[in-house]
N, C-alpha and C positions, 0 to 999 in steps of 0.2 A: 462770770462767764465762764472762767476756768473751771470753778466747781462744775458748771453744767458739761463741761467738756469731760471732766472725769466720768460724769453720771452716764454720758452717751456710751462710752465706752465700758461702762459697768466697772469702774475703777474708784479706789477711795481716794481722796486728796493725800499726796506726798508718794504716790507711786514711783518707781524707778522707770527709768529711761527703758529698759528691758522690757518692765512689765506692760508699759504702754505700747509698745512695738508689737509685742506678742498678742495683745488683746485687738489690737487694731488689725492684724493679720487674719486672726481667727473670725471678727466680724465680718470683715470685708470679703473674706472668701463666701461667708454665707449670703450675704445680700447683693453679692455683684450681680449687675443686669444681666450677664450672660448665663446665671444661674436660673433654673427653673422656677424656683419661688423669690428671685431676687427683686429689689426695688431699688431703682436707679435714686429716687429721692433721699431715702434710707442712707444708700451707700455714700452718696455725697456728703451727707451730715457727718457720717465717720470719718471721713477724709478730713473736712474742715476741723473737727474736734481733734484728732491726730496731729494736725498742722500747727494748731494754736499751743497744745501742750509740749510738743517738741521746740518750737520756738520759745516757749517760756523757758524751757529747761535750758536752751542754749544761752539766752539773757543773762541766767541766774549764775551760769559758769563763768560767762565773760566777765560778770561783776566782782569777781573776786581775784584780785591781783595774785599773780603766779608766785611772785617772791613771797607775799604774806602767806600763802598756803603752805610752801615748803618750811618758812619759818617755824609756823604753829605746830606743823606735822612732827616737827623735832620734838615737842614735847608732848604731844597727844598720842603719838605712836611709839610703841617700844618694839623695837627689832627684836625678833626671835633668832636667837642662833640657829642656822641650819646645821642638822648633824652630818657629819662627813660620812660619804658612804663608806661601807666596809671594805678594806682592800682585797682584791681577788688573790686567792691563793692557787697555786700550780701543783697540782700532783703527779706523781710519776706512775706508769702502769706500765709494764713490760707483757708483750704479748708476741707470739708466735707469728713470723712471716705468713704461714697459711692461714691463721686467723684473720690478718689485715687483709688478704686477699678474698676472702669468701664473706666477711663481716660477721661479728659474734656480739653477743650480750656478755660483759663482766663486770664484776663486781669491784667498786673501788671503796678503800676504807677511808674513811674522814678522818681528821685529826683526832675526833672525840670518839672514836672507834666504831661511829655507825657505818654500815655497808649499805652504799647505795648502786643500784644497777645502772650500768652505762650501754646504750647501744653504739657499738663501733660499725660505720656506715662501711658497705662493701668497696674497697679500693680506696679507703681514706687516706689523704697525704699524712704522714707520720710528723711532717713538719708543721701541720695546723692543729692547735690545741682545740681540744672539745670542750664546750661549756657543761657544766654540772651545776645543776640548783638542787640545793637541798632546803625545803621547807620546816622551819623550825617555829616555836611558840614566840620567838622575839622577830619573826620576820625571815626573811629568805636569805640565806648565806650562799654567795656565789662562789664557786670554783671552777679552774681548768684543768682539764686532764693534758699532760704531753705524753704521747705514745712513744715507748721505747722498744725497738725490734729486738728480739733476742737472736742471737749469732746462729745462721743456718749452716750446716757443714756443707751444702751442695749449690746453695744459691745466695746471692747477695742483691741488694737492692741499692741501686743507685738513681735516685731521683723517683722516676715511675717505672724504670727499666730493671729487668732481671737480667742477671749474667750468672752464667754457669759454664762447667766444663764438660765434654764428651770426651771419654777415651775409647778409642777403637783401635784395631789393628790397622797397621800400615796398609795392608792388602784390601782392607774394606773401605779405605778412604780411596785408594786408587781405582778400584772397580766402580767405587759409589754403590752404595746398599741403603735400605731404608730399615732404620732401625725405632724402638720403642723408646720414649724417653719419659719417665716420670716426674712430672713439674706440680708445682702447686695449684695449676689450674686444670689439671688432668694429666693423663697420657696422650702425650703427642706422638704421631707417626713422623719423623724426621727423615727426608730424603737428602742422603749425602750426595753432593754433586760428584762427579767422575773427575779424577786426577786431582782431587783434593788432597793437602798435606797438612803437617801438624802446624798448629798455629793459625789456620784459617778460621774466620768468625763467619757463623749463619746467623741471620736476623730474621725473626717470626714477628712480624707485625701484628700489634694488639694482644699479644701474649703475655705481656708483662702486668703491672699493677691494674685492675679494670678501671673503666672509667667512672668516675665519681663527681657530681654536680657539672661545673664546668671544666673541671682537668679531662683530659683525653685519655684514653686506655696508653700504657705503656707498653714497649716491646721487650722481646726476649731474644737474647745475644747468647749464642752458644759458641764457643771455642774449642776447635776440635785438638784435643792431645793424643799421642800414642800410646795406646795401653802397654802397661808393664808386662814383658816377657815373664814366661813360667821357667822355672829351675830346668826343666827338660828342654825347653826352646833356647835357654842361655848356654847349656851343655854342649847341645848341637852347633850353635855359633861358634864356641870355643875349638871344636873339634875341626869344624871346617877350616878356621883360621890357623891352627895348627898344622892341619894337612897341607894348606897352600904354602905355608912357609917351608915346610920339609920339601914339597916339590921343587920351589924354588931354589933352595940349597943344593939340591940333587942335580939340577940344571946347570949350576954354575961351577960344579965339581966336574 
């Protein structure tokens, strides 16, 4: 009867549990009564054959003691040592702040001297490493790239925010003016509030490091500073101070 069940499913005796299941599903789909060319009798015959074979396999598995199986497996199976994955190496890449903001492609030199191109996403956080894969003859060697930002004379990156200083004349701070400020994200028109003073900080939302993935865009902080006076202006101030002192001395005498 078992041999007939194998024949009904188109299998040879000794077929695995997976092969029996796959054969049954393929035939049952073709002979299902809901199909146009289906046959209920043939479908139920397939189902009975499938149940008999699966029941026979379950009884066979239950007949083998688990303890005996584990004992014999020690001698019949030889464990193959698993090759430890190659440790990931971290490489350093120095880039300019402007490149990080705009997003660029850069070449990274691997320890064996091979150069591999790396795409740096626009606004990528330098604290997060970038994966770099190099396919070789013996498999894939994995590397991580840690970005290092080169010092910038005018802008500093703190988190995702940019910080800079804007030097203006004291008069321009008091009356309030609109000045153009060249930044890594482009030239911005900055409106100086009236009656501003040295040390006041302006904040421009979203003008820092651009948004990248789930990280939101940073802000731009501008600290107002007094512009250094020219030699002529300093001499005028010295002359005015000397004249004021002379006038005070003359009134006292």
